[in-house]
TORPA-4810 file (N, C-alpha, C, O; in nm, 3 decimals):
<nodes>
NODE_1_0.509_-3.965_-3.324_0.529_-4.074_-3.216_0.456_-4.200_-3.260_0.339_-4.194_-3.299_M
NODE_2_0.522_-4.310_-3.253_0.478_-4.430_-3.297_0.455_-4.525_-3.182_0.545_-4.546_-3.100_I
NODE_3_0.334_-4.584_-3.175_0.319_-4.671_-3.067_0.385_-4.803_-3.085_0.354_-4.873_-3.182_E
NODE_4_0.482_-4.846_-2.993_0.557_-4.967_-3.009_0.497_-5.072_-2.929_0.423_-5.046_-2.834_S
NODE_5_0.532_-5.203_-2.968_0.475_-5.315_-2.893_0.541_-5.317_-2.749_0.661_-5.297_-2.732_Q
NODE_6_0.458_-5.341_-2.654_0.504_-5.329_-2.510_0.570_-5.460_-2.470_0.517_-5.567_-2.501_R
NODE_7_0.693_-5.455_-2.397_0.756_-5.575_-2.361_0.674_-5.650_-2.260_0.591_-5.585_-2.196_P
NODE_8_0.688_-5.784_-2.239_0.614_-5.857_-2.142_0.702_-5.946_-2.076_0.819_-5.956_-2.113_S
NODE_9_0.656_-6.014_-1.976_0.736_-6.111_-1.889_0.736_-6.076_-1.756_0.699_-5.963_-1.723_G
NODE_10_0.776_-6.169_-1.661_0.790_-6.146_-1.515_0.887_-6.040_-1.485_0.857_-5.952_-1.404_L
NODE_11_1.003_-6.039_-1.544_1.113_-5.946_-1.509_1.066_-5.805_-1.552_1.093_-5.710_-1.479_L
NODE_12_0.999_-5.789_-1.661_0.953_-5.658_-1.712_0.849_-5.611_-1.611_0.853_-5.495_-1.570_W
NODE_13_0.759_-5.696_-1.570_0.652_-5.659_-1.471_0.723_-5.607_-1.342_0.690_-5.501_-1.288_A
NODE_14_0.819_-5.684_-1.299_0.888_-5.642_-1.176_0.961_-5.505_-1.197_0.959_-5.418_-1.111_A
NODE_15_1.021_-5.492_-1.305_1.089_-5.367_-1.340_0.982_-5.244_-1.339_1.008_-5.137_-1.284_Y
NODE_16_0.871_-5.268_-1.400_0.767_-5.160_-1.403_0.721_-5.137_-1.266_0.702_-5.020_-1.232_E
NODE_17_0.701_-5.231_-1.184_0.656_-5.204_-1.042_0.757_-5.119_-0.965_0.724_-5.018_-0.902_Y
NODE_18_0.879_-5.165_-0.973_0.994_-5.092_-0.898_0.992_-4.942_-0.939_0.989_-4.851_-0.855_V
NODE_19_0.993_-4.920_-1.081_0.998_-4.784_-1.140_0.880_-4.705_-1.093_0.891_-4.587_-1.058_V
NODE_20_0.767_-4.771_-1.093_0.644_-4.685_-1.050_0.660_-4.649_-0.906_0.639_-4.533_-0.870_M
NODE_21_0.696_-4.741_-0.824_0.710_-4.713_-0.670_0.817_-4.606_-0.651_0.795_-4.508_-0.580_V
NODE_22_0.931_-4.625_-0.714_1.045_-4.521_-0.694_1.004_-4.389_-0.752_1.031_-4.286_-0.690_F
NODE_23_0.940_-4.384_-0.866_0.909_-4.265_-0.936_0.801_-4.189_-0.848_0.820_-4.071_-0.816_G
NODE_24_0.693_-4.254_-0.812_0.589_-4.189_-0.736_0.642_-4.149_-0.595_0.609_-4.041_-0.545_L
NODE_25_0.720_-4.234_-0.534_0.775_-4.207_-0.404_0.868_-4.085_-0.407_0.863_-4.001_-0.317_G
NODE_26_0.953_-4.076_-0.507_1.049_-3.960_-0.527_0.969_-3.834_-0.540_0.996_-3.735_-0.472_L
NODE_27_0.870_-3.837_-0.629_0.780_-3.722_-0.662_0.714_-3.677_-0.535_0.715_-3.557_-0.506_L
NODE_28_0.654_-3.768_-0.454_0.594_-3.735_-0.331_0.694_-3.674_-0.226_0.662_-3.580_-0.153_A
NODE_29_0.820_-3.734_-0.222_0.918_-3.669_-0.135_0.956_-3.527_-0.172_0.970_-3.441_-0.085_L
NODE_30_0.974_-3.505_-0.298_1.011_-3.364_-0.342_0.894_-3.269_-0.305_0.919_-3.160_-0.254_I
NODE_31_0.771_-3.306_-0.328_0.649_-3.226_-0.295_0.637_-3.211_-0.140_0.596_-3.106_-0.090_C
NODE_32_0.673_-3.313_-0.070_0.656_-3.297_0.080_0.767_-3.199_0.131_0.745_-3.117_0.221_L
NODE_33_0.883_-3.211_0.072_0.998_-3.122_0.114_0.976_-2.973_0.081_1.023_-2.883_0.150_L
NODE_34_0.901_-2.953_-0.029_0.877_-2.816_-0.073_0.740_-2.756_-0.005_0.717_-2.636_0.002_W
NODE_35_0.660_-2.846_0.038_0.521_-2.814_0.081_0.531_-2.706_0.191_0.463_-2.604_0.178_L
NODE_36_0.611_-2.722_0.299_0.603_-2.605_0.402_0.658_-2.481_0.356_0.615_-2.376_0.405_P
NODE_37_0.751_-2.479_0.264_0.802_-2.353_0.207_0.700_-2.285_0.120_0.679_-2.164_0.128_F
NODE_38_0.635_-2.367_0.033_0.532_-2.312_-0.045_0.416_-2.249_0.024_0.368_-2.141_-0.011_A
NODE_39_0.371_-2.321_0.127_0.253_-2.278_0.212_0.299_-2.157_0.281_0.217_-2.066_0.289_M
NODE_40_0.427_-2.138_0.338_0.462_-2.004_0.401_0.484_-1.899_0.305_0.454_-1.783_0.334_I
NODE_41_0.535_-1.929_0.193_0.573_-1.813_0.092_0.444_-1.767_0.013_0.439_-1.655_-0.038_L
NODE_42_0.350_-1.846_0.007_0.231_-1.808_-0.073_0.159_-1.678_-0.018_0.126_-1.587_-0.094_Y
NODE_43_0.140_-1.675_0.110_0.078_-1.543_0.163_0.178_-1.431_0.192_0.140_-1.316_0.214_P
NODE_44_0.304_-1.466_0.190_0.402_-1.364_0.224_0.452_-1.289_0.106_0.459_-1.166_0.108_L
NODE_45_0.491_-1.366_-0.004_0.546_-1.299_-0.122_0.440_-1.221_-0.206_0.326_-1.267_-0.217_L
NODE_46_0.473_-1.109_-0.262_0.394_-1.051_-0.359_0.367_-1.151_-0.483_0.444_-1.242_-0.513_P
NODE_47_0.253_-1.124_-0.547_0.209_-1.221_-0.650_0.327_-1.252_-0.740_0.365_-1.369_-0.753_C
NODE_48_0.384_-1.151_-0.804_0.492_-1.172_-0.911_0.618_-1.238_-0.845_0.683_-1.314_-0.917_K
NODE_49_0.655_-1.220_-0.733_0.771_-1.288_-0.665_0.730_-1.434_-0.640_0.807_-1.526_-0.667_W
NODE_50_0.610_-1.453_-0.590_0.571_-1.580_-0.561_0.566_-1.668_-0.686_0.612_-1.782_-0.691_G
NODE_51_0.505_-1.602_-0.788_0.497_-1.672_-0.919_0.642_-1.711_-0.970_0.664_-1.825_-1.011_E
NODE_52_0.734_-1.619_-0.967_0.878_-1.644_-1.006_0.930_-1.759_-0.933_0.979_-1.855_-0.992_Y
NODE_53_0.921_-1.751_-0.793_0.990_-1.857_-0.711_0.925_-1.981_-0.733_0.993_-2.083_-0.748_V
NODE_54_0.793_-1.986_-0.736_0.720_-2.117_-0.747_0.741_-2.178_-0.887_0.757_-2.300_-0.895_G
NODE_55_0.743_-2.106_-0.992_0.769_-2.159_-1.127_0.915_-2.210_-1.139_0.937_-2.315_-1.199_R
NODE_56_1.014_-2.137_-1.083_1.157_-2.183_-1.084_1.171_-2.317_-1.003_1.238_-2.411_-1.045_R
NODE_57_1.104_-2.320_-0.887_1.124_-2.445_-0.810_1.062_-2.561_-0.888_1.120_-2.670_-0.887_F
NODE_58_0.953_-2.543_-0.954_0.881_-2.651_-1.024_0.980_-2.690_-1.140_1.004_-2.808_-1.167_I
NODE_59_1.034_-2.588_-1.206_1.130_-2.623_-1.323_1.243_-2.711_-1.267_1.263_-2.823_-1.313_T
NODE_60_1.319_-2.659_-1.167_1.435_-2.732_-1.122_1.396_-2.849_-1.042_1.475_-2.943_-1.046_Y
NODE_61_1.286_-2.861_-0.968_1.240_-2.973_-0.908_1.214_-3.096_-1.014_1.249_-3.212_-0.991_G
NODE_62_1.154_-3.057_-1.121_1.127_-3.164_-1.224_1.257_-3.204_-1.294_1.274_-3.320_-1.331_F
NODE_63_1.351_-3.105_-1.314_1.481_-3.138_-1.375_1.546_-3.245_-1.290_1.593_-3.347_-1.341_R
NODE_64_1.548_-3.219_-1.152_1.615_-3.315_-1.073_1.535_-3.442_-1.071_1.597_-3.548_-1.068_F
NODE_65_1.402_-3.442_-1.073_1.328_-3.568_-1.074_1.350_-3.649_-1.195_1.368_-3.771_-1.189_Y
NODE_66_1.349_-3.587_-1.299_1.370_-3.657_-1.438_1.513_-3.708_-1.457_1.536_-3.809_-1.523_L
NODE_67_1.606_-3.638_-1.400_1.746_-3.677_-1.400_1.768_-3.812_-1.314_1.851_-3.897_-1.347_R
NODE_68_1.686_-3.823_-1.205_1.694_-3.928_-1.116_1.636_-4.047_-1.177_1.680_-4.159_-1.153_C
NODE_69_1.535_-4.025_-1.258_1.470_-4.135_-1.336_1.555_-4.187_-1.447_1.546_-4.304_-1.484_L
NODE_70_1.643_-4.097_-1.505_1.731_-4.141_-1.606_1.845_-4.226_-1.542_1.888_-4.327_-1.597_E
NODE_71_1.888_-4.181_-1.428_2.006_-4.255_-1.363_1.966_-4.390_-1.303_2.024_-4.496_-1.326_I
NODE_72_1.858_-4.373_-1.219_1.812_-4.491_-1.148_1.728_-4.603_-1.231_1.740_-4.726_-1.221_V
NODE_73_1.646_-4.535_-1.312_1.542_-4.628_-1.386_1.577_-4.649_-1.520_1.500_-4.717_-1.587_C
NODE_74_1.690_-4.600_-1.578_1.739_-4.616_-1.712_1.641_-4.555_-1.821_1.627_-4.608_-1.931_A
NODE_75_1.575_-4.441_-1.783_1.496_-4.369_-1.870_1.579_-4.298_-1.973_1.691_-4.258_-1.939_F
NODE_76_1.537_-4.280_-2.091_1.603_-4.194_-2.193_1.509_-4.088_-2.226_1.401_-4.115_-2.280_H
NODE_77_1.543_-3.971_-2.198_1.451_-3.855_-2.230_1.527_-3.753_-2.318_1.626_-3.696_-2.272_L
NODE_78_1.484_-3.730_-2.442_1.548_-3.631_-2.528_1.453_-3.514_-2.541_1.355_-3.517_-2.616_D
NODE_79_1.486_-3.404_-2.463_1.403_-3.289_-2.451_1.470_-3.163_-2.510_1.430_-3.051_-2.477_L
NODE_80_1.569_-3.180_-2.593_1.638_-3.081_-2.643_1.560_-2.981_-2.732_1.594_-2.863_-2.737_A
NODE_81_1.454_-3.031_-2.800_1.375_-2.947_-2.888_1.285_-2.854_-2.798_1.246_-2.745_-2.841_D
NODE_82_1.258_-2.896_-2.686_1.176_-2.804_-2.595_1.266_-2.677_-2.553_1.214_-2.569_-2.526_L
NODE_83_1.391_-2.697_-2.549_1.478_-2.585_-2.506_1.466_-2.458_-2.622_1.482_-2.339_-2.594_D
NODE_84_1.438_-2.508_-2.743_1.423_-2.405_-2.857_1.300_-2.314_-2.824_1.294_-2.200_-2.870_Q
NODE_85_1.209_-2.361_-2.749_1.085_-2.291_-2.725_1.100_-2.180_-2.613_1.018_-2.089_-2.599_L
NODE_86_1.205_-2.194_-2.538_1.224_-2.106_-2.427_1.216_-1.963_-2.449_1.149_-1.890_-2.376_R
NODE_87_1.284_-1.923_-2.550_1.287_-1.770_-2.584_1.201_-1.734_-2.693_1.229_-1.634_-2.759_N
NODE_88_1.097_-1.806_-2.720_0.991_-1.773_-2.835_0.889_-1.686_-2.795_0.801_-1.652_-2.874_E
NODE_89_0.892_-1.644_-2.672_0.776_-1.557_-2.623_0.650_-1.623_-2.594_0.652_-1.745_-2.584_G
NODE_90_0.540_-1.561_-2.579_0.418_-1.638_-2.538_0.375_-1.740_-2.643_0.382_-1.720_-2.764_P
NODE_91_0.330_-1.851_-2.585_0.299_-1.964_-2.664_0.206_-2.055_-2.599_0.214_-2.077_-2.478_L
NODE_92_0.119_-2.109_-2.675_0.022_-2.219_-2.605_0.079_-2.338_-2.648_0.105_-2.361_-2.766_I
NODE_93_0.102_-2.430_-2.539_0.152_-2.563_-2.566_0.040_-2.667_-2.538_0.013_-2.703_-2.423_L
NODE_94_-0.025_-2.713_-2.648_-0.140_-2.800_-2.628_-0.082_-2.943_-2.646_-0.029_-2.983_-2.750_A
NODE_95_-0.097_-3.014_-2.533_-0.037_-3.152_-2.526_-0.138_-3.257_-2.498_-0.238_-3.230_-2.431_A
NODE_96_-0.116_-3.373_-2.546_-0.194_-3.488_-2.499_-0.146_-3.515_-2.361_-0.047_-3.457_-2.317_N
NODE_97_-0.215_-3.605_-2.290_-0.186_-3.625_-2.145_-0.200_-3.772_-2.104_-0.287_-3.810_-2.026_H
NODE_98_-0.107_-3.853_-2.160_-0.112_-3.996_-2.115_-0.062_-4.032_-1.979_-0.084_-4.145_-1.934_P
NODE_99_0.007_-3.939_-1.909_0.050_-3.966_-1.779_0.090_-3.836_-1.704_0.063_-3.725_-1.750_S
NODE_100_0.152_-3.853_-1.593_0.196_-3.741_-1.515_0.323_-3.690_-1.569_0.362_-3.580_-1.530_L
NODE_101_0.392_-3.756_-1.656_0.523_-3.723_-1.702_0.527_-3.598_-1.799_0.621_-3.518_-1.798_M
NODE_102_0.413_-3.589_-1.886_0.415_-3.490_-1.985_0.431_-3.350_-1.926_0.512_-3.269_-1.971_D
NODE_103_0.355_-3.326_-1.827_0.361_-3.185_-1.759_0.499_-3.161_-1.696_0.552_-3.050_-1.700_A
NODE_104_0.558_-3.275_-1.635_0.686_-3.248_-1.579_0.794_-3.230_-1.680_0.883_-3.149_-1.658_G
NODE_105_0.793_-3.300_-1.790_0.892_-3.279_-1.896_0.883_-3.138_-1.958_0.986_-3.078_-1.989_M
NODE_106_0.759_-3.084_-1.975_0.742_-2.949_-2.026_0.798_-2.852_-1.932_0.882_-2.770_-1.969_L
NODE_107_0.751_-2.861_-1.803_0.784_-2.756_-1.711_0.938_-2.764_-1.676_0.996_-2.664_-1.636_T
NODE_108_1.003_-2.885_-1.692_1.143_-2.891_-1.656_1.231_-2.812_-1.760_1.342_-2.772_-1.726_S
NODE_109_1.185_-2.792_-1.877_1.254_-2.720_-1.976_1.219_-2.570_-2.001_1.300_-2.496_-2.057_R
NODE_110_1.100_-2.530_-1.960_1.041_-2.400_-1.977_1.010_-2.333_-1.850_0.903_-2.357_-1.794_L
NODE_111_1.102_-2.244_-1.796_1.090_-2.190_-1.658_0.974_-2.100_-1.637_0.928_-2.083_-1.524_P
NODE_112_0.922_-2.037_-1.750_0.799_-1.950_-1.727_0.676_-2.009_-1.776_0.599_-1.949_-1.851_N
NODE_113_0.657_-2.135_-1.730_0.540_-2.210_-1.775_0.430_-2.187_-1.672_0.456_-2.179_-1.552_T
NODE_114_0.305_-2.178_-1.720_0.186_-2.180_-1.644_0.095_-2.291_-1.688_0.074_-2.302_-1.809_V
NODE_115_0.042_-2.368_-1.608_-0.043_-2.478_-1.641_-0.191_-2.451_-1.611_-0.224_-2.389_-1.509_C
NODE_116_-0.273_-2.495_-1.694_-0.412_-2.499_-1.656_-0.437_-2.636_-1.601_-0.419_-2.738_-1.668_V
NODE_117_-0.481_-2.636_-1.466_-0.488_-2.754_-1.387_-0.634_-2.778_-1.334_-0.714_-2.686_-1.322_M
NODE_118_-0.660_-2.896_-1.305_-0.791_-2.930_-1.241_-0.793_-2.861_-1.105_-0.691_-2.854_-1.035_K
NODE_119_-0.905_-2.811_-1.069_-0.919_-2.744_-0.942_-0.898_-2.843_-0.821_-0.849_-2.806_-0.715_A
NODE_120_-0.934_-2.957_-0.844_-0.911_-3.061_-0.739_-0.765_-3.085_-0.710_-0.730_-3.121_-0.598_A
NODE_121_-0.681_-3.069_-0.805_-0.535_-3.092_-0.796_-0.481_-2.962_-0.722_-0.403_-2.976_-0.628_L
NODE_122_-0.524_-2.839_-0.763_-0.477_-2.716_-0.697_-0.521_-2.715_-0.550_-0.453_-2.652_-0.469_L
NODE_123_-0.625_-2.779_-0.513_-0.671_-2.791_-0.382_-0.602_-2.904_-0.297_-0.611_-2.904_-0.174_D
NODE_124_-0.535_-2.995_-0.363_-0.471_-3.106_-0.304_-0.350_-3.061_-0.219_-0.260_-2.992_-0.267_N
NODE_125_-0.350_-3.104_-0.093_-0.246_-3.056_0.011_-0.109_-3.082_-0.046_-0.024_-2.993_-0.037_L
NODE_126_-0.080_-3.202_-0.106_0.046_-3.251_-0.155_0.095_-3.170_-0.276_0.204_-3.113_-0.275_L
NODE_127_0.009_-3.169_-0.379_0.056_-3.110_-0.507_0.011_-2.966_-0.528_0.067_-2.894_-0.611_F
NODE_128_-0.092_-2.924_-0.452_-0.141_-2.791_-0.470_-0.068_-2.667_-0.426_-0.076_-2.562_-0.490_G
NODE_129_0.003_-2.680_-0.314_0.082_-2.570_-0.265_0.173_-2.515_-0.360_0.175_-2.393_-0.376_A
NODE_130_0.256_-2.596_-0.429_0.353_-2.546_-0.522_0.292_-2.484_-0.640_0.343_-2.385_-0.691_A
NODE_131_0.171_-2.548_-0.691_0.095_-2.499_-0.803_0.040_-2.355_-0.777_0.047_-2.264_-0.859_A
NODE_132_-0.018_-2.347_-0.646_-0.073_-2.223_-0.608_0.022_-2.111_-0.595_-0.008_-1.997_-0.631_R
NODE_133_0.136_-2.143_-0.545_0.255_-2.041_-0.542_0.293_-1.997_-0.670_0.319_-1.878_-0.689_L
NODE_134_0.300_-2.092_-0.771_0.334_-2.066_-0.910_0.230_-1.994_-0.983_0.257_-1.951_-1.095_A
NODE_135_0.107_-1.976_-0.928_-0.012_-1.909_-0.985_-0.059_-1.987_-1.111_-0.088_-1.928_-1.215_R
NODE_136_-0.065_-2.118_-1.098_-0.125_-2.197_-1.203_-0.275_-2.160_-1.205_-0.333_-2.105_-1.111_Y
NODE_137_-0.330_-2.193_-1.316_-0.480_-2.161_-1.355_-0.569_-2.278_-1.322_-0.541_-2.392_-1.359_I
NODE_138_-0.675_-2.248_-1.251_-0.788_-2.345_-1.233_-0.866_-2.358_-1.360_-0.883_-2.265_-1.438_R
NODE_139_-0.915_-2.484_-1.377_-0.994_-2.503_-1.493_-1.142_-2.506_-1.475_-1.215_-2.532_-1.571_N
NODE_140_-1.191_-2.480_-1.353_-1.327_-2.504_-1.312_-1.428_-2.391_-1.359_-1.549_-2.413_-1.358_N
NODE_141_-1.381_-2.285_-1.393_-1.470_-2.167_-1.445_-1.417_-2.124_-1.584_-1.314_-2.058_-1.592_A
NODE_142_-1.481_-2.157_-1.685_-1.427_-2.141_-1.818_-1.385_-1.998_-1.859_-1.281_-1.973_-1.921_P
NODE_143_-1.479_-1.903_-1.817_-1.445_-1.756_-1.851_-1.317_-1.717_-1.768_-1.221_-1.663_-1.823_L
NODE_144_-1.320_-1.744_-1.647_-1.202_-1.702_-1.555_-1.080_-1.766_-1.612_-0.975_-1.703_-1.623_E
NODE_145_-1.091_-1.894_-1.650_-0.970_-1.970_-1.717_-0.921_-1.901_-1.833_-0.800_-1.888_-1.845_T
NODE_146_-1.004_-1.850_-1.926_-0.963_-1.795_-2.046_-0.902_-1.655_-2.017_-0.801_-1.618_-2.078_I
NODE_147_-0.963_-1.575_-1.921_-0.914_-1.441_-1.888_-0.778_-1.457_-1.818_-0.687_-1.377_-1.842_L
NODE_148_-0.765_-1.561_-1.731_-0.629_-1.574_-1.659_-0.527_-1.618_-1.760_-0.413_-1.573_-1.758_S
NODE_149_-0.568_-1.706_-1.848_-0.463_-1.749_-1.951_-0.428_-1.638_-2.043_-0.312_-1.632_-2.083_A
NODE_150_-0.520_-1.542_-2.085_-0.493_-1.428_-2.161_-0.391_-1.336_-2.092_-0.301_-1.285_-2.159_R
NODE_151_-0.402_-1.314_-1.956_-0.319_-1.229_-1.881_-0.181_-1.288_-1.875_-0.083_-1.214_-1.886_E
NODE_152_-0.169_-1.423_-1.857_-0.046_-1.490_-1.855_0.038_-1.473_-1.983_0.156_-1.438_-1.986_E
NODE_153_-0.037_-1.502_-2.086_0.019_-1.496_-2.220_0.062_-1.352_-2.256_0.164_-1.334_-2.322_L
NODE_154_-0.012_-1.255_-2.216_0.031_-1.116_-2.237_0.151_-1.079_-2.164_0.223_-0.989_-2.206_R
NODE_155_0.177_-1.147_-2.051_0.299_-1.137_-1.972_0.408_-1.212_-2.016_0.514_-1.210_-1.954_G
NODE_156_0.391_-1.284_-2.129_0.506_-1.358_-2.183_0.525_-1.505_-2.151_0.625_-1.566_-2.187_G
NODE_157_0.427_-1.557_-2.083_0.438_-1.687_-2.028_0.408_-1.792_-2.131_0.345_-1.759_-2.231_A
NODE_158_0.448_-1.913_-2.116_0.417_-2.036_-2.197_0.306_-2.097_-2.120_0.326_-2.127_-2.002_H
NODE_159_0.180_-2.122_-2.184_0.061_-2.180_-2.138_0.066_-2.321_-2.170_0.077_-2.356_-2.288_L
NODE_160_0.058_-2.409_-2.072_0.048_-2.557_-2.098_-0.100_-2.592_-2.069_-0.149_-2.569_-1.959_V
NODE_161_-0.169_-2.647_-2.167_-0.303_-2.690_-2.157_-0.322_-2.830_-2.220_-0.261_-2.866_-2.321_I
NODE_162_-0.409_-2.904_-2.154_-0.443_-3.035_-2.206_-0.581_-3.022_-2.272_-0.682_-3.023_-2.200_F
NODE_163_-0.589_-3.011_-2.401_-0.724_-2.984_-2.459_-0.824_-3.100_-2.442_-0.944_-3.076_-2.455_P
NODE_164_-0.784_-3.214_-2.417_-0.876_-3.313_-2.384_-0.954_-3.295_-2.261_-1.064_-3.347_-2.245_E
NODE_165_-0.890_-3.216_-2.168_-0.951_-3.187_-2.044_-0.946_-3.299_-1.937_-1.002_-3.287_-1.828_G
NODE_166_-0.874_-3.411_-1.974_-0.853_-3.525_-1.889_-0.735_-3.609_-1.949_-0.682_-3.576_-2.055_T
NODE_167_-0.697_-3.711_-1.883_-0.601_-3.801_-1.927_-0.632_-3.855_-2.063_-0.749_-3.876_-2.095_R
NODE_168_-0.529_-3.879_-2.147_-0.555_-3.931_-2.280_-0.588_-4.077_-2.274_-0.505_-4.155_-2.227_T
NODE_169_-0.711_-4.122_-2.323_-0.743_-4.263_-2.302_-0.735_-4.337_-2.434_-0.730_-4.460_-2.434_E
NODE_170_-0.734_-4.266_-2.548_-0.726_-4.321_-2.687_-0.608_-4.263_-2.758_-0.602_-4.145_-2.792_H
NODE_171_-0.510_-4.355_-2.780_-0.379_-4.306_-2.841_-0.407_-4.268_-2.986_-0.479_-4.339_-3.056_F
NODE_172_-0.344_-4.148_-3.034_-0.265_-4.064_-2.962_-0.329_-3.944_-2.886_-0.267_-3.883_-2.798_P
NODE_173_-0.460_-3.911_-2.924_-0.522_-3.810_-2.861_-0.673_-3.833_-2.876_-0.724_-3.883_-2.976_V
NODE_174_-0.743_-3.792_-2.762_-0.901_-3.809_-2.761_-0.968_-3.687_-2.809_-0.903_-3.596_-2.861_G
NODE_175_-1.097_-3.683_-2.794_-1.172_-3.560_-2.838_-1.136_-3.441_-2.751_-1.125_-3.449_-2.628_P
NODE_176_-1.118_-3.333_-2.821_-1.071_-3.212_-2.753_-1.189_-3.116_-2.722_-1.293_-3.119_-2.787_C
NODE_177_-1.165_-3.031_-2.620_-1.254_-2.932_-2.589_-1.224_-2.805_-2.661_-1.116_-2.799_-2.719_Q
NODE_178_-1.306_-2.702_-2.663_-1.283_-2.584_-2.742_-1.203_-2.476_-2.684_-1.178_-2.373_-2.747_K
NODE_179_-1.157_-2.500_-2.552_-1.101_-2.402_-2.479_-0.967_-2.354_-2.541_-0.942_-2.233_-2.549_S
NODE_180_-0.888_-2.444_-2.581_-0.754_-2.413_-2.645_-0.768_-2.323_-2.757_-0.703_-2.218_-2.760_T
NODE_181_-0.851_-2.357_-2.854_-0.865_-2.277_-2.975_-0.925_-2.147_-2.935_-0.890_-2.047_-2.997_G
NODE_182_-1.016_-2.136_-2.834_-1.072_-2.013_-2.787_-0.967_-1.919_-2.733_-0.954_-1.804_-2.774_L
NODE_183_-0.894_-1.973_-2.641_-0.773_-1.896_-2.583_-0.680_-1.847_-2.696_-0.643_-1.730_-2.692_I
NODE_184_-0.639_-1.927_-2.797_-0.555_-1.885_-2.899_-0.618_-1.771_-2.973_-0.554_-1.668_-2.994_S
NODE_185_-0.737_-1.786_-3.012_-0.810_-1.684_-3.097_-0.836_-1.538_-3.020_-0.829_-1.429_-3.075_S
NODE_186_-0.864_-1.561_-2.885_-0.879_-1.440_-2.813_-0.752_-1.366_-2.771_-0.756_-1.249_-2.732_R
NODE_187_-0.639_-1.436_-2.780_-0.517_-1.374_-2.739_-0.417_-1.352_-2.867_-0.316_-1.282_-2.861_T
NODE_188_-0.456_-1.414_-2.972_-0.376_-1.397_-3.095_-0.241_-1.465_-3.074_-0.143_-1.427_-3.138_G
NODE_189_-0.233_-1.567_-2.985_-0.120_-1.641_-2.949_-0.103_-1.775_-3.033_-0.197_-1.855_-3.036_T
NODE_190_0.011_-1.799_-3.097_0.027_-1.923_-3.164_0.034_-2.044_-3.075_0.073_-2.029_-2.959_P
NODE_191_0.001_-2.158_-3.117_0.002_-2.273_-3.041_0.085_-2.380_-3.107_0.111_-2.374_-3.227_G
NODE_192_0.127_-2.480_-3.029_0.213_-2.594_-3.087_0.182_-2.710_-2.995_0.145_-2.702_-2.878_T
NODE_193_0.202_-2.829_-3.071_0.183_-2.953_-2.994_0.325_-3.001_-2.962_0.394_-3.041_-3.056_N
NODE_194_0.373_-3.000_-2.842_0.508_-3.023_-2.807_0.542_-3.169_-2.819_0.660_-3.204_-2.813_P
NODE_195_0.434_-3.267_-2.836_0.456_-3.407_-2.862_0.533_-3.416_-2.996_0.625_-3.496_-3.013_V
NODE_196_0.491_-3.335_-3.086_0.558_-3.335_-3.214_0.710_-3.300_-3.208_0.782_-3.328_-3.304_D
NODE_197_0.759_-3.240_-3.099_0.894_-3.196_-3.091_0.974_-3.292_-3.008_1.097_-3.289_-3.013_R
NODE_198_0.910_-3.376_-2.932_0.983_-3.464_-2.845_1.014_-3.591_-2.910_1.077_-3.678_-2.849_I
</nodes>
């Protein structure tokens, strides 16, 4: 991925503002519409059923969201290479994290994805209900995170983890934590950087 020169000017600034408002508003609307269902289904469905329903909703929700961005905001997303990972069995996807878009792009193409997420996001009313239903993994307890990741990988899931532990601040990737390598070595699961494929 090559960093290109950013366009400038008043029209470009106005376009960026409209895209940001539309994108965040649409994402919030999708989350709000799914929120009551996720909150009701979480205690009612058995763990595996909740996981299946939650992950499928996230996949199709993000597919719809990204398609809207392509149509309304003239985005061009080429995610065909991610489709090749769908049937490869358990895999660790270690991605840099420059924005909210990376997780959405990955989960939109890989239905059995489990993300390692900040505990604060899992506890967030708007975003957390869907993630809890999908049985995403909290990152606040290292040993529990590793054990949960190992269990998911043994079940055939694709594990999405952001090894920097936060948003990418220095292009293309910042200093990484040891958790990704530790999970890979403890589970014997191969990893890939999906950014190389997009």
